Backbone as CSV, one residue per row, in Angstrom:
resi,resn,N_x,N_y,N_z,CA_x,CA_y,CA_z,C_x,C_y,C_z
1,THR,-64.415,-108.427,7.556,-64.730,-109.686,6.959,-65.907,-109.559,6.033
2,LYS,-65.765,-110.050,4.769,-66.963,-109.939,3.925,-67.274,-111.440,3.479
3,MET,-68.549,-111.702,3.396,-69.024,-112.902,3.014,-70.174,-112.730,1.771
4,VAL,-70.150,-113.624,0.843,-71.127,-113.604,-0.181,-72.222,-114.692,0.205
5,ILE,-73.435,-114.034,0.396,-74.505,-114.871,0.877,-75.086,-115.656,-0.310
6,GLY,-75.172,-115.122,-1.467,-75.768,-115.746,-2.672,-75.571,-114.811,-3.826
7,ALA,-75.708,-115.359,-5.007,-75.507,-114.592,-6.218,-76.632,-115.051,-7.253
8,VAL,-77.112,-114.057,-8.019,-78.064,-114.303,-9.004,-77.602,-113.573,-10.351
9,CYS,-77.704,-114.328,-11.424,-77.376,-113.670,-12.767,-78.590,-113.764,-13.659
10,VAL,-79.018,-112.736,-14.143,-80.161,-112.613,-15.148,-79.552,-112.027,-16.498
11,SER,-79.926,-112.762,-17.584,-79.494,-112.190,-18.832,-80.600,-112.328,-19.848
12,GLY,-80.539,-111.602,-20.938,-81.660,-111.674,-21.845,-80.987,-111.359,-23.244
13,ASN,-81.650,-111.821,-24.330,-81.208,-111.557,-25.670,-81.603,-110.235,-26.187
14,ASP,-82.800,-109.745,-25.777,-83.236,-108.401,-26.243,-83.570,-107.484,-25.094
15,ALA,-83.279,-106.249,-25.299,-83.595,-105.209,-24.165,-85.152,-105.092,-24.054
16,SER,-85.425,-104.917,-22.823,-86.993,-104.775,-22.430,-87.148,-103.974,-21.232
17,ASP,-88.322,-103.762,-20.871,-88.653,-102.869,-19.650,-88.831,-103.794,-18.460
18,ALA,-88.534,-105.059,-18.538,-88.712,-105.988,-17.460,-87.804,-105.628,-16.327
19,ASN,-88.322,-105.778,-15.019,-87.547,-105.610,-13.870,-87.435,-106.852,-13.019
20,PHE,-86.256,-107.053,-12.353,-86.140,-108.210,-11.602,-85.787,-107.751,-10.060
21,TYR,-86.480,-108.414,-9.140,-86.387,-108.005,-7.797,-86.015,-109.274,-6.987
22,MET,-85.222,-109.089,-5.890,-84.901,-110.183,-5.044,-85.207,-109.736,-3.588
23,ASN,-85.950,-110.468,-2.918,-86.271,-110.131,-1.378,-85.722,-111.217,-0.482
24,ASN,-84.731,-110.785,0.225,-84.185,-111.777,1.194,-84.974,-112.158,2.224
25,ALA,-85.176,-113.509,2.484,-86.052,-113.922,3.549,-85.545,-113.732,4.987
26,SER,-84.266,-113.446,5.151,-83.775,-112.993,6.405,-82.607,-112.041,6.207
27,LYS,-82.143,-111.451,7.294,-81.175,-110.334,7.223,-79.844,-110.975,6.491
28,VAL,-79.356,-110.168,5.578,-78.064,-110.666,4.985,-76.876,-110.631,5.964
29,VAL,-76.762,-109.485,6.717,-75.742,-109.213,7.577,-76.212,-109.264,8.983
30,THR,-75.703,-109.954,9.854,-76.093,-110.057,11.295,-74.825,-109.949,12.056
31,ALA,-74.925,-109.547,13.321,-73.817,-109.454,14.320,-74.263,-110.156,15.593
32,SER,-73.435,-110.922,16.187,-73.580,-111.490,17.485,-72.416,-111.424,18.378
33,ASP,-72.625,-110.915,19.567,-71.537,-110.747,20.573,-70.333,-109.948,19.951
34,ALA,-70.594,-109.081,19.150,-69.646,-108.152,18.557,-69.230,-107.027,19.633
35,SER,-67.974,-106.593,19.672,-67.628,-105.603,20.628,-66.578,-104.634,20.029
36,ILE,-66.664,-103.391,20.271,-65.618,-102.441,20.021,-65.217,-101.639,21.166
37,TYR,-63.820,-101.427,21.409,-63.615,-100.698,22.571,-62.444,-99.772,22.332
38,ILE,-62.399,-98.707,23.207,-61.273,-97.591,23.114,-60.787,-97.646,24.539
39,GLU,-59.479,-97.768,24.607,-58.731,-97.751,25.927,-57.592,-96.758,25.931
40,GLY,-57.424,-96.175,27.117,-56.521,-95.148,27.316,-56.223,-94.760,28.673
41,GLY,-55.554,-93.704,28.957,-55.349,-93.300,30.370,-56.601,-93.073,31.117
42,PHE,-57.617,-92.713,30.444,-58.989,-92.428,31.160,-59.747,-93.646,31.653
43,GLY,-59.315,-94.779,30.956,-59.969,-96.071,31.325,-60.370,-96.779,30.058
44,LYS,-61.659,-97.297,29.923,-61.912,-98.107,28.851,-63.455,-97.981,28.430
45,LEU,-63.679,-97.621,27.161,-65.116,-97.487,26.814,-65.416,-98.647,25.806
46,THR,-66.455,-99.384,26.109,-66.765,-100.637,25.244,-68.202,-100.517,24.736
47,LEU,-68.385,-100.784,23.440,-69.756,-100.894,22.980,-69.846,-102.316,22.387
48,GLN,-70.890,-103.061,22.675,-71.066,-104.453,22.527,-72.525,-104.869,22.247
49,THR,-72.765,-105.902,21.494,-74.063,-106.435,21.268,-74.483,-107.546,22.253
50,GLY,-73.622,-108.102,23.007,-73.835,-109.211,23.937,-74.115,-108.637,25.352
51,GLY,-74.637,-109.461,26.164,-74.891,-109.144,27.584,-73.720,-108.802,28.358
52,TYR,-73.961,-108.341,29.477,-72.855,-107.810,30.525,-73.141,-108.457,31.842
53,ALA,-72.247,-109.246,32.457,-72.491,-109.810,33.757,-71.854,-108.991,34.820
54,GLY,-71.242,-107.856,34.620,-70.550,-107.051,35.719,-69.245,-107.501,36.198
55,ALA,-68.950,-106.956,37.258,-67.539,-107.360,37.838,-67.526,-108.517,38.816
56,VAL,-68.803,-108.967,39.243,-68.895,-110.184,39.970,-69.102,-111.406,39.177
57,SER,-68.254,-112.429,39.420,-68.360,-113.679,38.668,-69.330,-114.547,39.412
58,ALA,-70.332,-115.050,38.663,-71.351,-115.940,39.326,-70.820,-117.252,39.807
59,ILE,-71.240,-117.822,40.842,-71.025,-119.198,41.366,-72.269,-119.932,41.449
60,GLY,-72.462,-120.897,40.550,-73.834,-121.514,40.590,-74.887,-120.644,40.331
61,ASP,-75.913,-120.556,41.127,-77.041,-119.612,40.908,-76.822,-118.367,41.643
62,ALA,-75.740,-118.133,42.183,-75.424,-116.904,43.048,-74.630,-115.881,42.229
63,GLY,-74.934,-114.533,42.396,-74.227,-113.505,41.657,-74.716,-113.086,40.297
64,ASP,-76.069,-113.355,40.019,-76.585,-113.133,38.780,-77.773,-112.132,38.818
65,GLN,-77.893,-111.266,39.890,-79.038,-110.517,40.018,-78.764,-109.032,39.443
66,ALA,-77.616,-108.757,39.175,-77.362,-107.329,38.467,-76.569,-107.600,37.221
67,ASP,-77.084,-108.203,36.294,-76.636,-108.346,34.857,-77.539,-107.638,33.907
68,ILE,-76.892,-107.485,32.630,-77.614,-106.876,31.558,-77.859,-107.986,30.480
69,ASP,-79.139,-108.279,30.198,-79.481,-109.055,28.968,-79.649,-108.173,27.814
70,ALA,-78.741,-108.232,26.949,-78.728,-107.248,25.896,-79.902,-107.346,25.023
71,ASP,-80.646,-106.251,24.771,-81.678,-106.144,23.734,-81.212,-105.235,22.647
72,GLY,-80.270,-104.348,22.853,-79.711,-103.500,21.829,-78.176,-103.396,22.020
73,LEU,-77.739,-102.156,21.826,-76.344,-101.909,22.088,-76.021,-101.532,23.528
74,VAL,-75.026,-102.290,24.163,-74.586,-101.995,25.480,-73.374,-101.158,25.675
75,VAL,-73.498,-100.095,26.266,-72.240,-99.239,26.460,-71.657,-99.386,27.891
76,ILE,-70.354,-99.720,27.988,-69.677,-99.931,29.228,-68.507,-98.911,29.449
77,ALA,-68.558,-98.101,30.459,-67.528,-97.176,30.716,-66.911,-97.618,31.991
78,GLU,-65.603,-97.938,31.826,-64.743,-98.287,32.993,-63.635,-97.350,33.326
79,GLY,-63.493,-97.040,34.588,-62.476,-95.848,34.922,-61.438,-96.512,35.798
80,ILE,-60.422,-95.704,36.010,-59.261,-96.058,36.825,-59.412,-95.216,38.132
81,GLY,-59.750,-95.796,39.166,-59.832,-95.127,40.416,-58.634,-95.094,41.288
82,LEU,-58.742,-94.618,42.545,-57.604,-94.539,43.486,-57.532,-95.768,44.437
83,LEU,-56.421,-96.170,44.889,-56.079,-97.158,45.785,-56.640,-98.604,45.233
84,GLY,-56.436,-98.824,43.978,-56.791,-100.076,43.508,-58.189,-100.254,43.012
85,ALA,-58.900,-99.199,43.020,-60.516,-99.287,42.781,-60.692,-98.959,41.313
86,ASN,-61.538,-99.674,40.733,-61.936,-99.540,39.226,-63.452,-99.621,39.002
87,PRO,-64.067,-98.391,38.998,-65.541,-98.254,38.876,-65.985,-98.514,37.404
88,TYR,-67.206,-98.704,37.252,-67.758,-98.900,35.881,-69.336,-98.633,35.899
89,VAL,-69.789,-98.304,34.802,-71.235,-98.084,34.519,-71.591,-98.731,33.211
90,ALA,-72.676,-99.424,33.084,-73.124,-100.109,31.897,-74.569,-99.815,31.621
91,VAL,-74.929,-99.530,30.392,-76.286,-99.128,30.059,-76.608,-99.882,28.712
92,ASP,-77.832,-100.409,28.592,-78.413,-100.968,27.459,-79.181,-99.858,26.743
93,LEU,-78.673,-99.358,25.645,-79.208,-98.168,25.030,-80.542,-98.501,24.296
94,ALA,-80.803,-99.713,24.006,-82.059,-100.023,23.329,-82.782,-101.177,23.847
95,PRO,-83.280,-101.141,25.164,-83.945,-102.236,25.685,-85.285,-102.644,24.869
96,SER,-85.718,-103.784,24.720,-86.900,-104.104,23.814,-88.123,-103.464,24.309
97,SER,-88.292,-103.093,25.664,-89.469,-102.566,26.080,-89.475,-101.028,26.148
98,ALA,-88.343,-100.518,25.756,-88.275,-98.924,25.849,-89.082,-98.348,24.777
99,THR,-89.754,-97.237,25.172,-90.456,-96.397,24.204,-89.750,-95.068,24.047
100,SER,-88.948,-94.669,24.911,-88.052,-93.467,24.702,-86.897,-93.583,25.717
101,VAL,-85.745,-92.988,25.305,-84.565,-92.991,26.006,-84.796,-92.325,27.455
102,SER,-85.643,-91.480,27.420,-85.897,-90.648,28.704,-86.721,-91.377,29.761
103,SER,-87.356,-92.550,29.377,-88.098,-93.361,30.299,-87.089,-94.238,31.095
104,LEU,-86.811,-93.802,32.400,-85.887,-94.401,33.307,-86.276,-95.832,33.624
105,ASN,-87.669,-96.096,33.722,-88.011,-97.488,34.177,-87.835,-98.479,32.899
106,ASN,-87.623,-98.063,31.731,-87.290,-98.912,30.636,-85.747,-99.224,30.406
107,LEU,-84.975,-98.461,31.042,-83.527,-98.695,30.832,-82.841,-99.625,31.716
108,GLU,-81.989,-100.394,31.295,-81.205,-101.395,32.225,-79.883,-100.648,32.362
109,ILE,-79.565,-100.377,33.661,-78.413,-99.748,34.038,-77.672,-100.469,35.181
110,VAL,-76.490,-100.819,35.115,-75.759,-101.646,36.113,-74.412,-100.745,36.407
111,THR,-74.171,-100.601,37.595,-73.005,-99.923,38.070,-72.224,-100.630,39.190
112,GLY,-71.021,-100.449,39.352,-70.306,-101.068,40.419,-68.745,-100.933,40.216
113,GLY,-67.935,-101.917,40.598,-66.562,-101.883,40.396,-65.835,-102.877,41.233
114,THR,-64.561,-102.820,41.139,-63.710,-103.771,41.837,-62.654,-102.954,42.626
115,ILE,-62.211,-103.541,43.772,-61.140,-102.955,44.450,-60.177,-104.103,44.950
116,ASP,-58.867,-103.797,44.646,-57.793,-104.864,44.836,-56.989,-104.362,46.080
117,MET,-57.042,-105.257,47.186,-56.155,-104.954,48.379,-55.103,-105.968,48.646
118,GLY,-54.225,-106.065,47.679,-53.159,-107.115,47.868,-53.787,-108.495,47.443
119,GLY,-53.692,-109.463,48.257,-54.304,-110.801,47.990,-55.794,-110.832,48.132
120,LEU,-56.405,-109.883,48.621,-57.873,-109.743,48.960,-58.415,-108.722,47.908
121,SER,-59.491,-109.102,47.193,-60.133,-108.309,46.300,-61.623,-108.257,46.506
122,ALA,-62.378,-107.336,46.273,-63.782,-107.254,46.338,-64.321,-106.700,45.034
123,ALA,-65.772,-107.144,44.742,-66.364,-106.587,43.558,-67.850,-106.523,43.875
124,VAL,-68.506,-105.482,43.350,-69.879,-105.309,43.552,-70.517,-104.778,42.305
125,ASP,-71.836,-105.236,42.145,-72.633,-104.893,40.896,-73.993,-104.449,41.487
126,VAL,-74.444,-103.351,41.028,-75.781,-102.732,41.393,-76.663,-102.428,40.314
127,ALA,-77.819,-103.115,40.178,-78.666,-102.815,39.089,-79.641,-101.802,39.550
128,LEU,-79.842,-100.705,38.676,-80.686,-99.554,38.974,-81.897,-99.472,38.039
129,GLY,-82.967,-98.975,38.545,-84.126,-98.826,37.676,-85.222,-98.011,38.411
130,ASP,-86.064,-97.492,37.643,-87.224,-96.695,38.192,-88.423,-97.618,38.255
131,SER,-88.493,-98.478,39.132,-89.588,-99.485,39.370,-90.871,-98.730,39.850
132,GLU,-90.748,-97.662,40.583,-91.933,-96.905,40.995,-92.497,-96.041,40.024
133,GLY,-91.726,-95.676,38.914,-92.169,-94.762,37.914,-92.190,-93.303,38.346
134,ASP,-91.428,-93.014,39.384,-91.495,-91.697,39.883,-90.328,-90.816,39.420
135,GLY,-89.487,-91.368,38.461,-88.289,-90.636,37.888,-87.111,-90.634,38.737
136,ILE,-87.169,-91.555,39.809,-86.062,-91.762,40.748,-85.481,-93.058,40.631
137,LEU,-84.095,-93.172,40.405,-83.545,-94.511,40.277,-83.490,-95.207,41.600
138,ASP,-83.923,-96.432,41.649,-83.820,-97.348,42.781,-82.971,-98.490,42.522
139,ILE,-82.574,-99.225,43.574,-81.845,-100.467,43.459,-82.662,-101.609,43.284
140,ASP,-82.572,-102.263,42.132,-83.391,-103.409,41.791,-82.750,-104.731,42.066
141,GLY,-81.382,-104.721,42.184,-80.739,-105.992,42.704,-79.239,-105.658,42.885
142,TRP,-78.470,-106.557,43.517,-77.145,-106.403,43.772,-76.450,-107.725,43.810
143,ASP,-75.090,-107.667,43.496,-74.270,-108.848,43.736,-72.910,-108.443,44.401
144,LEU,-72.451,-109.231,45.404,-71.211,-108.916,46.072,-70.344,-110.177,45.980
145,GLY,-69.099,-109.823,45.612,-68.073,-110.922,45.572,-66.771,-110.659,46.321
146,LEU,-66.266,-111.647,46.945,-64.979,-111.430,47.672,-64.013,-112.643,47.130
147,SER,-62.702,-112.219,47.037,-61.756,-113.268,46.622,-60.482,-113.081,47.293
148,TYR,-59.781,-114.260,47.661,-58.645,-114.225,48.354,-57.607,-115.158,47.690
149,ALA,-56.426,-114.686,47.373,-55.460,-115.609,46.807,-54.184,-115.540,47.498
150,MET,-53.525,-116.764,47.714,-52.203,-116.780,48.419,-51.467,-117.980,47.798
151,GLY,-50.408,-117.854,47.190,-49.694,-118.949,46.594,-50.550,-119.793,45.612
152,ASP,-50.625,-121.005,45.873,-51.389,-121.913,44.934,-52.838,-122.098,45.366
153,MET,-53.183,-121.304,46.319,-54.630,-121.416,46.862,-55.456,-120.133,46.509
154,ALA,-56.697,-120.268,46.180,-57.706,-119.221,45.858,-58.864,-119.485,46.366
155,VAL,-59.659,-118.623,47.037,-60.964,-118.719,47.582,-61.863,-117.651,47.093
156,ASN,-63.069,-118.025,46.665,-64.047,-117.012,46.166,-65.409,-117.109,46.860
157,PHE,-65.940,-116.018,47.234,-67.331,-116.035,47.811,-68.275,-115.115,47.137
158,VAL,-69.536,-115.403,46.889,-70.506,-114.609,46.259,-71.890,-114.722,47.010
159,VAL,-72.439,-113.551,47.136,-73.815,-113.450,47.610,-74.632,-112.337,46.834
160,ASP,-75.920,-112.535,46.819,-76.724,-111.522,46.032,-77.932,-111.150,46.747
161,SER,-78.770,-110.364,46.142,-79.961,-109.780,46.728,-81.028,-110.789,46.785
162,ALA,-80.941,-111.916,46.124,-82.057,-112.993,46.273,-81.614,-114.008,47.339
163,ASN,-80.736,-113.714,48.167,-80.300,-114.481,49.330,-79.593,-115.806,48.809
164,ALA,-79.077,-115.831,47.567,-78.320,-116.944,47.048,-76.908,-116.715,47.298
165,TRP,-76.222,-117.760,47.666,-74.680,-117.646,47.888,-73.948,-118.765,47.313
166,GLY,-72.605,-118.557,47.121,-71.881,-119.653,46.415,-70.326,-119.335,46.965
167,MET,-69.605,-120.573,47.006,-68.269,-120.406,47.470,-67.441,-121.394,46.593
168,SER,-66.256,-120.976,46.159,-65.363,-121.877,45.468,-63.965,-121.773,45.867
169,ALA,-63.143,-122.944,45.787,-61.844,-122.775,46.293,-60.992,-123.737,45.363
170,SER,-59.803,-123.298,44.971,-58.870,-124.098,44.188,-57.521,-124.088,44.844
171,MET,-56.890,-125.314,44.629,-55.512,-125.405,45.142,-54.664,-126.606,44.684
172,ASP,-53.526,-126.674,44.886,-52.614,-127.804,44.321,-52.457,-128.746,45.376
173,VAL,-52.687,-130.058,45.134,-52.532,-131.157,46.207,-51.877,-132.257,45.500
174,ALA,-50.628,-132.621,45.873,-49.883,-133.751,45.462,-49.894,-133.890,43.917
175,GLY,-49.714,-132.716,43.214,-49.545,-132.777,41.769,-50.877,-132.725,41.122
176,PHE,-52.110,-132.595,41.870,-53.342,-132.461,41.262,-53.829,-130.993,41.485
177,GLY,-54.470,-130.538,40.569,-55.170,-129.167,40.709,-56.696,-129.509,41.115
178,VAL,-56.942,-129.156,42.383,-58.204,-129.436,43.022,-59.130,-128.147,43.047
179,ASP,-60.347,-128.397,42.462,-61.428,-127.283,42.511,-62.663,-127.718,43.138
180,ALA,-63.131,-127.024,44.104,-64.381,-127.353,44.857,-65.320,-126.168,44.749
181,THR,-66.574,-126.541,44.612,-67.619,-125.456,44.535,-68.893,-125.806,45.272
182,ILE,-69.428,-124.941,46.048,-70.710,-125.238,46.824,-71.569,-123.948,46.751
183,TYR,-72.809,-124.165,46.487,-73.802,-123.022,46.418,-75.210,-123.534,46.817
184,ASN,-76.050,-122.619,47.173,-77.427,-122.882,47.593,-78.310,-122.587,46.358
185,LYS,-79.420,-123.256,46.348,-80.320,-123.045,45.217,-81.726,-122.844,45.811
186,ALA,-82.370,-121.751,45.472,-83.737,-121.451,45.978,-84.731,-122.523,45.520
187,ALA,-85.835,-122.782,46.372,-86.894,-123.682,45.981,-87.659,-123.194,44.745
188,GLU,-87.752,-124.074,43.783,-88.625,-123.786,42.556,-89.491,-124.985,42.336
189,ALA,-90.637,-124.715,41.757,-91.673,-125.755,41.504,-91.003,-126.844,40.559
190,HIS,-91.179,-128.068,40.985,-90.675,-129.326,40.229,-89.211,-129.232,39.984
191,ALA,-88.420,-128.620,40.917,-86.841,-128.493,40.755,-86.289,-128.857,42.101
192,LYS,-85.143,-129.470,42.157,-84.425,-129.829,43.279,-83.764,-128.496,43.947
193,SER,-83.968,-128.341,45.217,-83.387,-127.139,45.972,-82.480,-127.658,47.019
194,GLY,-81.752,-126.678,47.716,-80.909,-127.056,48.689,-79.414,-126.707,48.310
195,LEU,-78.471,-127.415,48.928,-77.066,-127.159,48.720,-76.569,-128.098,47.526
196,PHE,-75.842,-127.511,46.689,-75.200,-128.174,45.505,-73.725,-128.075,45.623
197,TYR,-73.005,-129.053,45.345,-71.563,-129.020,45.435,-70.869,-129.960,44.313
198,ASP,-69.829,-129.735,43.956,-68.921,-130.558,43.154,-67.496,-130.426,43.428
199,VAL,-66.670,-131.387,43.430,-65.244,-131.464,43.560,-64.602,-132.104,42.398
200,SER,-63.630,-131.459,41.900,-62.922,-132.109,40.689,-61.316,-131.937,40.972
201,ALA,-60.645,-132.949,40.386,-59.106,-132.938,40.534,-58.585,-133.323,39.130
202,SER,-57.623,-132.465,38.626,-57.100,-132.713,37.432,-55.523,-132.689,37.337
203,THR,-54.863,-133.529,36.518,-53.435,-133.395,36.383,-53.114,-133.761,34.871
204,SER,-51.770,-133.591,34.651,-51.241,-133.914,33.326,-49.867,-134.558,33.518
205,LEU,-49.615,-135.574,32.692,-48.367,-136.373,32.694,-48.083,-136.842,31.406
206,ASN,-46.886,-136.495,30.820,-46.350,-137.039,29.536,-47.339,-136.887,28.460
207,GLY,-48.046,-135.614,28.432,-49.067,-135.379,27.365,-50.352,-135.837,27.624
208,PHE,-50.537,-136.677,28.643,-51.873,-137.139,29.044,-52.563,-136.209,30.061
209,GLY,-53.921,-135.892,29.873,-54.565,-135.096,30.843,-55.699,-136.013,31.553
210,LEU,-55.691,-136.034,32.810,-56.694,-136.718,33.575,-57.405,-135.797,34.471
211,SER,-58.825,-136.068,34.540,-59.710,-135.195,35.304,-60.693,-136.159,35.973
212,LEU,-60.871,-136.039,37.310,-61.823,-136.771,37.991,-62.679,-135.800,38.844
213,GLY,-64.006,-136.148,39.042,-64.923,-135.340,39.713,-66.082,-136.006,40.360
214,VAL,-66.759,-135.352,41.376,-67.973,-136.004,42.015,-68.735,-134.885,42.403
215,ASP,-70.176,-135.111,42.381,-71.094,-134.022,42.837,-71.847,-134.507,44.003
216,GLN,-72.806,-133.624,44.422,-73.549,-133.867,45.654,-74.375,-135.151,45.698
217,ASP,-74.601,-135.721,44.494,-75.349,-137.134,44.384,-74.321,-138.315,44.365
218,LEU,-72.995,-137.896,44.477,-71.906,-138.854,44.455,-71.904,-139.456,43.074
219,GLN,-72.260,-138.757,42.080,-72.121,-139.058,40.658,-70.683,-138.786,40.034
220,PRO,-69.792,-139.706,39.786,-68.520,-139.455,39.249,-68.493,-138.976,37.801
221,THR,-67.429,-138.162,37.567,-67.158,-137.905,36.149,-65.660,-138.159,35.945
222,VAL,-65.322,-138.726,34.697,-63.871,-139.062,34.330,-63.658,-138.535,33.025
223,SER,-62.582,-137.970,32.733,-62.165,-137.591,31.405,-60.674,-137.799,31.211
224,LEU,-60.193,-138.195,30.012,-58.887,-138.458,29.677,-58.705,-137.865,28.372
225,SER,-57.477,-137.142,28.163,-57.141,-136.595,26.945,-55.612,-136.774,26.590
226,LYS,-55.398,-136.783,25.243,-53.989,-136.920,24.848,-53.642,-135.980,23.707
227,SER,-52.681,-135.212,23.839,-52.217,-134.411,22.752,-50.989,-134.812,21.979
228,MET,-51.219,-134.809,20.691,-49.971,-135.309,19.824,-49.882,-134.331,18.745
229,GLY,-49.145,-133.178,19.020,-48.966,-132.204,18.030,-50.275,-131.436,17.724
230,GLY,-50.791,-131.375,16.560,-51.969,-130.766,16.242,-53.206,-131.624,16.448
231,LEU,-53.066,-132.903,16.928,-54.104,-133.837,17.097,-54.361,-134.016,18.587
232,SER,-55.570,-133.944,18.863,-55.923,-134.110,20.411,-57.085,-135.198,20.561
233,ILE,-56.869,-136.195,21.230,-57.894,-137.190,21.446,-58.378,-137.210,22.696
234,TYR,-59.785,-137.335,23.086,-60.263,-137.231,24.343,-61.445,-138.237,24.511
235,ALA,-61.663,-138.631,25.783,-62.678,-139.600,26.130,-63.190,-139.109,27.507
236,GLY,-64.501,-139.346,27.742,-65.063,-139.034,29.067,-66.334,-139.636,29.403
237,TYR,-66.630,-139.667,30.714,-67.931,-140.338,31.163,-68.482,-139.573,32.324
238,ASP,-69.794,-139.402,32.234,-70.467,-138.606,33.356,-71.662,-139.511,33.714
239,ALA,-71.529,-140.035,34.968,-72.521,-141.000,35.545,-73.875,-140.135,35.781
240,GLY,-73.830,-138.864,36.018,-75.106,-138.210,36.121,-75.939,-138.051,34.794
241,ASP,-75.221,-137.980,33.713,-75.900,-138.004,32.421,-76.072,-139.331,31.779
242,GLU,-75.463,-140.363,32.505,-75.604,-141.801,32.132,-75.002,-141.959,30.723
243,GLY,-73.888,-141.346,30.453,-73.342,-141.516,29.079,-71.920,-140.750,29.065
244,GLY,-71.315,-140.895,28.017,-70.019,-140.323,27.729,-69.677,-139.939,26.283
245,LYS,-68.555,-139.569,26.002,-68.062,-139.186,24.552,-66.684,-139.478,24.404
246,VAL,-66.450,-139.838,23.180,-65.170,-140.068,22.585,-64.878,-139.320,21.322
247,GLY,-63.764,-138.576,21.107,-63.638,-137.889,19.941,-62.128,-137.384,19.735
248,ALA,-62.011,-136.638,18.726,-60.652,-136.113,18.435,-60.787,-134.734,17.718
249,THR,-59.932,-133.903,17.924,-59.718,-132.607,17.223,-58.424,-132.377,16.493
250,LEU,-58.478,-131.700,15.326,-57.199,-131.540,14.584,-57.130,-130.158,14.349
251,SER,-55.953,-129.536,14.861,-55.688,-128.141,14.584,-54.593,-127.978,13.516
252,PHE,-54.772,-127.057,12.654,-53.851,-126.870,11.527,-54.044,-125.372,11.087
C-alpha cells in the first residue's frame, strides 16, 4: 500500500544555482502492529512490531505477568510438538533499554506453549531474564491457564506469579448465551481491590440483538442492535458509566 503524504512543486523562469530542501516534521512512513509470518511443517515463524501476550489469555488482572511489550521487532517461533503440545519462544530483538544484544538482562524473552488433551487444555507462559546480572537466565514471571469445553459449556481458569487469579464460564441457557467472569484484584493505592465479577446474557431474534449484564456493584448494562442489510443500528446504556450511546454503522 502506497500513500502520498504531501507534494511540493517549485518552478522558475530562469535557471539558477538555488536549492530547495524539505524537512519532514515527522516520519513519512510508519508501521504499527504489522506482522509477517512463515508457516510450514516445521511450525510458524512470526515477525511483528506489536506486543505479544503469549499462550495464556488474561482474565481481568490475572495472566499478564509473562507478556512482551514491544520496543522493537518481536520474533516468535512456534513449533509442533508431540501429543498435542505446541511450544513457542518469543524475543524482543530491540528493547529500548538494551545496549547490546548480548546483554541478557536487557532482553525480553517469553517461552511456553499449549497442550490439548481432548476437552481439557492447558497453557503456560514463562518470562525469562537475567535480573541478577550473572549471565544466567532466571524466571521473572509466569502465567498458567486451564480450560475445559464440553458441548455448549466452556470454563477457563488463570493464575499467575503475582497471585492474581481469574475464572470465566460460558454456556447456553434458554436461548441466551450467558458469560460470567470473576477475578481478584490486588490492593493498590487509591484503587478498589478485592473480587470483581460480571455476568452477561445475550440473544438474537428476527435480526434484533439483545444483551443484558450486571457487575459486582449491581450496575446493569443494556444494549440493543438491529441489522438491516448493510445498515446496523445500536443503542446501549451503562449504569456504571452513568450514560449510554445511540448510533448506526453503514457497510458498503
